[in-house]
N, C-alpha and C positions, 0 to 999 in steps of 0.2 A: 504494500500500500504506500502511496505517495502523498504529496501535498496537492498535486493537480491531476495526476493520473491515478485512477482507481483509489479514491479516498477511503473506500470502505463504507461501513454503515453506522459509524459512531454518531454522526449528526442525527440520523433518524432515530437511533436508540434513545438519545436525550429527549427528542420530541415526544416519543411514546411514553416516556416516564412522567411527563407532565399531563395537564388537562388536554386530552386529545380528541379531536373530531375526525372521523374517518373520511378522508378525501381521496382514497386510493383508486376510486373509479377513474380518476384522471389518468392513471397508468393504462387502463384499458383503452382510453382514447389515444394515447401516444402509441401503444402497441399497434393500433390500427393504421398508423401512419408510417411505421417502420419500412424503409426501403422504397416508399412510394414518392410521387411528386409532391405529396403533402407533408413530407417528413420534416420540414423546417417550420417550427412553431415559435411565435413571439407573443408573450403575454405581458401586457402593461397594466399596472395597478398602482395605487398610492403606497407610500411607505406603511409598514405594519399591517399589511393586508395578506400576509402569509406567503409571499413570493419565495422567500428562502426556505421555508418549510417544505414547499413543493419540490424545490430543487434537491434538497436533502433526501426526500422520499424517493425521487427518481434515481439518484445516485445509488442509494441502498438497494433498489430493486434490480438495476441493470448491471451493476459492478460485478465482474467475474472474479475479483480477488477476495470476495467474502461470501459467506453463506447467510442469507437474510431470511431464510424460511420461517424462523421463529418470530421474526418481526411482522410478517405479513399473514401468517396462517389463519388468524382470527379476524382478518379484515375483509372488506368487500371484494378486493381484487382476487383473493384466493378462490372465489366462486366463478371467476371468469375463465372461459375456455382457453385463453391465451396465457394464463398465469404461469404454468410450468414451462411453456415453450421458451419464454424470454427471461425467466428469473435467473439473475446472476450469470448472464451469457456474454457480456460485452466489456471491452475496454472503454472506460468512461473518462473523458477529460472534463474537469470542472474548473471553470474560470470565473472567479469573483473579481470583477474589474475594480471595485473599490479597494480590495486587498492589494492589487498590483499598484494602484495609485499611491496607497499609503506606504508601501514597502520600497518604492522606487526612490533613488536618491534625489531625483528631480522629476516632476510630473512629465516633463518632456521625454523622459526615458521610459515611460510606462510601457509602450508597445514593444520596444526592444527587450526590456526586462522580462516581459511576459513570454516572449518567444524563447529567450535564453533559458528560463526556468523550466518551461514545459518541454522544450527540446532535450534538455539534460535528462529529465525523467524518462522520456521516450527512448532515448539511446541506452539507458540502463536496462530497460525491459527488452529492447530489440537491438542488442550490441552488434549483430551481424550486418545491420543496415548502415550504409555509409552516411556520414554526416552531411546535412544539407544546410543551405543558408537561411531557409525560412521554415516556419512550422508547417504551412501547407505542403511544401515540397517534401518534407520528411514524412508526413502522413501518406503522401502519394507513394513514396518509395517503400514504406512499410507494407502498404496494401499490395503493391506490385510483387514484393518478395514473399509475403505470407498469406495474402487474401483477406487479411484482417480489416474489418470496418469498425469505425468508431462512433460512439454517441458523444456529442459535445453539448455540455450544459453551461450556459453563460448567465451568471447572476448580475443584475444591474448593468446590463450591456451599455446603457446610455450614460453611464457615470462620467465618462470622458467629455461628452458633449455638454454636461452640466458643470463639471469642475474646471474644464479648460475651454469655456465657450468662445473665447476669442482667439484661441490658438488653432488656426486653420491648417497649419502644416502638420500638427500632431493629429488632428482629425482625419486628414487625408491619409496619413500613415496607418491609422487604425482602420479606416475604410478599406485600404489596400489589403490589409491582413484578412478582413472579413470577406472581401471579394475572392481572395485565394481559397478560403475555406468553403464558401457557400455559393459562389457563382463562377465556377470554372468547369472545364471539361472533365476534371477529376472528381468533382463533388459527389456524383452518384456512385463512383467506385469506392471512395474512402469514407463517406459519411452515411451512416445508417439512419441517423436522426439528429436533430438539434432542437434544444429547448432553451429559449432566451427570455429573460425577464427584464423589465425596465419600468420606469415611471411614466415615460412618454411614449406614444406610438412612434413608428419609424418611417411611415409612408412618405412624409413630405420633407425629409431632410434633403438639402440641396444636392448632396452626393449620395443619395440613397440607392443608386443602381446596384450596389453590392447586396442589397437586402430585399429586393422586390419579390424574390421567390418565397419569402416567409409568409405564412398565414398568420394574420394578426387578430388578436382578441383583446379589446380595449375596454375602458370604462364607458365609452360611448356605445360600443357594439361588441359585447363579449360573446355573442352567438351561443353556440352549444356549450361553452365553458362558463356560462353565467353562474352556475351553482358552485363554482370553485373560486369565485371572486371573494366571497366571505362566507359567513355562516348563513344557512337558510333558516326560515322561521321554524320548521320542524326540528332542526338541530338545536336551535336556541331554546325552544320549549322543553325539549328533553333535558338540556343542561340545567335549566331553571328548576325543573322538577327534581332532578338528582341532587342539586345543591341547595334546595329550599330558597331560591331567589325569586323575587316578584317579577313575573314575566311581563306584565303590562308596563312596569317601570323600566325594565330592560329594553322593551320595544321603543319606548319614548326616547330613551337616551341614545340607542345605538342602531336602530333600524333606519330605513329611509332610502336606501339604494334599491332601485327597481329596474328590471329589464324585461324584455318581451317574454322571455321564457321562464324567468323567475321573478315574481312580483315583490318579494321581500327579502333583502339581503342586509345582513348586519356586519358592522365593523368587528372583525374577529378578535383582534388583540384587546379591544376595549371590553368585549364581553368576558373574555378570560380574566382580565384584570379585575373587573367588577366582582366576579365570582370569587376569585382568590382573596381579594381585599374585603369582601362582604360590604362593599360601599360603592355607590355609583359616582362617577366623576369623569373628568376629561382626560382619559388615559391615552387615547390615540393622538390627540393634538399635543400632548406633552412631548411627543417625539419630534414634532415639527414646531419650532418656536413660532408664536403668532406673528413675529416680525415678517416672516415670509408671506403671510396672508396680507398683512398691513401694506407691504410694498406694492402688491398688485391692486389693492383697493385705492391706494394713494395715487395711482396712475391717472385717475380722474378722466378716463376716456369718456367721450360724449355719451351722456345718459347713464353712466355707471352708477352715480349716486342714487338716482331714482330707482334703478333696478335693485340695488342693495336694500334700500328702504322698503320697497315692496316685498322683497323676500323675507326680511326680518319680520314683516307683518304677516307672513304666511302665504304670500302669493307666489305664483310661478311666472317667470319672465321668459319671453320668447328669445331664441338665440339662433344664429346662423353658425353652425360648427364648421362650415366648409372653408372659411377664410383662415383658420388656424394653421400655422406652419409647423406645429409639433416641436417647438422649442420655446425656451424661456426668454428669448431676446427679441424675436420678430413680432412684437406685440403692437398692432396698429389700430385696434378698435376695441370697443366695449365687448363685442362678440368674442374676440381673441382672449380677453381676460377671463370671461365667463367660461369659455371652453377649457382654458388652462386649469381653472379651478375645479372643473369636473375631473380632469385627469389627476389632479393632486388630492382629490377626495373631499374638497371643501364644498362642492356642490354635487347634486345628483342630476341626471339627465333623463327626461321623458321623451323617448323617440317618437311616440305617437303624436304628442302635441308640439314637439320640437321646442321644449322649454326646459329651464333649469330651476332648481329650488334648493333651499337649505334642507338637508336630509333629516337631521335629528337634533336633539337637545344638546348633545356634546359639541357639534359643529356650530350650532346657533350661538352658544356661549363664546366660542372662539371668535366668531364674527363681531360680537358685541365688544369683546376685549380689543380687537383690532381697530374697531371704529373709535372707541374711546381714546386710543393712543395714537390715532392717525391724524391726517391733515384735515379730514372732513369734520371740522369743529361743529358745523350746524347739525350733523347727525349725532355727534357725541352729546350735544346739548339736549337733543330730543331723548336720548337714552337716559340721561340724568333727570330730565323732566318726568320721565315715566315713574320714577320713585315718588315724586310729589303727587302725581296723578293717582297712584294706588292709595296713598294715604288720604287724599281728598275723597276718594270713593268710599273708603272705610268710614270716614267721618261724615259721609252722606252730604257733602258740600257740592250740590248739583251745579251751581253756577261756575265754580272753579273747574269742575270736570268738563263742562261744556266748553269752556275757554281753552282748556288743554287739548281737547279733541280738535277744536278749531285750529289751533297752532299746528298740531301734528298733521292734520289733513292738508293744510296749506303748504307745509314744508316737505311732505312725503309723497305728494302726488303730482305727476306731470300735468300741465294745464289741459292737454287733450284727453286725459283720463279722469279729470277731477269729478265730473258729473257722472259717476258710475258707481253702482251699488257695490261691486266687488272692490272698488277702490276704498269705499267707506269701511267695508269689513276689514280689509288689510290695514287701513289706518288705525282702526280701533285695536286690532291685535298688536300692531306695532306700538301704539301708545301705552298699552299695558304690558310692555316687555318685562317690567319688574315682577310680574306675576310668576315668571318661570321659577323663581326661587321657592315659592310656597304653594303654587297651584299647578294642576294639570289643565291644559287648554283644550277644550273639546268644542268642535264646530258642529252645528246642526244636529244637536243631540235629540233623538226621538223621545218624546215624553208627552203625556196627555194627548191632546188632539193636535198633532203637528210636530214641529221641530224648533227647539230653542236655537237662536242664531249662534250665540257663543256662551259657553258655560266655563267658569273658572272653578274647578273642584279642588278643595284643599288636599294637600298630600297627607299621608298618614301622620298622626301625632301633631298635626298643625292646629293652631287655635283660630285660624282664619275662618270667616264665614264663606258659604257658597255664594258665588256671584252669578246671577242669570242675566245676560245682556241681550236685549232685543233691539234691533236696528230698524228704523223707518226712514222712508224717502218721501219728502213732501207730505208728511202726515203730522204727527205730534208725538212728543215724548210720553205724554199721558196715555195716548192710544197704544203705545208700545207696552206700557205697564199693564193696561187693561187686557191686552192680548195674552200676556204671560198668565194673568189670573184666569181669564175666561177659558183658555185652553189648558189650564192646570199643568203648566210645565213643571212646577216644583214637586208634583206628586212622586216623581221618580226618586226623590231624595228622602222619602219617608224612612225613618230609622237611622239616618246619618247622625242626628244629634247636633248638627251644626246650625247656626243661624243662617238665614238665606236673605241676601240683598237682591232686590229687583232693580235693574238698571235699564232705563229706557233712553235711547238716543235717537234723535231725529235730525236729518239734514234737509234744509229748505233750499231747493235749487235756485229759486228766484232771489232770495235775500243773501244766499251764500253763508247762512248762519246755522250753527248747531245748537240744539236744545237738549237738556238732560233732566231727567227726573229719577230720583233714587228713593226707594221705600224698603223698609224691613218687612219681610213676608210674615204674616200672622198665620201660624199653623192651626 
């Protein structure tokens, strides 16, 4: 076993000793691509979404220098008809690009350092093969002499493009290496399969010709690999049951990524951390300082501020993902920023409506932190004003609440969307941002005869009252309160033991004024 050639299965052994969710059906998928024109796979996901776990699993399964039967015998892959055929049958080359960057004397030497180290190990295993000047040439010579094909696994393939984004000479050298491995007349002879991970997709890099044969699976379009992006709802429900964790709270914090084939995908590292710590928190975003998010928010591309405000209020914003060049430097529009944030995991993408949204409570809080610390002082002031609004609501100060909603509506809504009921709903949800600490935000809760527009339900052990908010357009705040009573929305909360505040809000399209009425519900 070596450092780069046939690492063995120690990595996957450590994975299995922890809290483990069986994702070995991915091996079945890769088995189906071996030796075919689909054998080159590139998966892009945010940090801490299990990319390295997958590469360690694939190494353990294919590596012929070890016996991994005991690691896989009780997992789903063991039931697959291809399981025995490919188990521990290949020479596996594992390249962690971030490792090579950190161990090179200078980042400019990364590609030459990589080739030197891997070539040295290959020559130790195949001493009869004459030394060649490059890694692709040596692999070709080994195949010619022995018939041996390799599986190449590259983790964080795009790290050089992120760490040396201005060094075009280094990037060209790296691309040249990849071209020799994956886009040459020798590729089919010497490469049985390749599995590459990264944060960003590869399709639109200016020098991407070396990589066009890869099949891509991204946060925009994960296709049939969607269930491997994170944890599925079924997997999370099972984990919550096994570890006595509140599933609904787990869903609120870490769910929200949705794809055409899998409607509910959870941030895996965050779920695991919450279970192990027995406490909900912003675990995934701790691995990415909010500074990175703040940088992109502060770019202030046209219309970006309005989009952020609308999303903080719970709305979805349309986006054109086609303009994004798949790098962190060629940002030319609001759509580019929003698309980048999808790939970084800060936003989720709905392909059906071609819109983006903040996926869950964990990321929502990161946005609030970034806004407070960023250049958009007007948004930051609105976030701070939310604290006062909540207190005014609890104090039943209707006039101050109406004034606060008025300010939030004016600041958070683009003029062409101002007279819009969805804009009012988003404004109200944004204005009550401070409720995230003490309340669960529920929209259109079915109760009585109809649906309550917005309900703020106190979390467990909270002393806060339940707040039932009804919105009206060109009507009256009093009429909103009467609707809550007449349709008996509060009946669903019988037995909760909490006080209930009824909040009616009306917007008059002609006067451009907001009206509010607050009452304590008499049970």
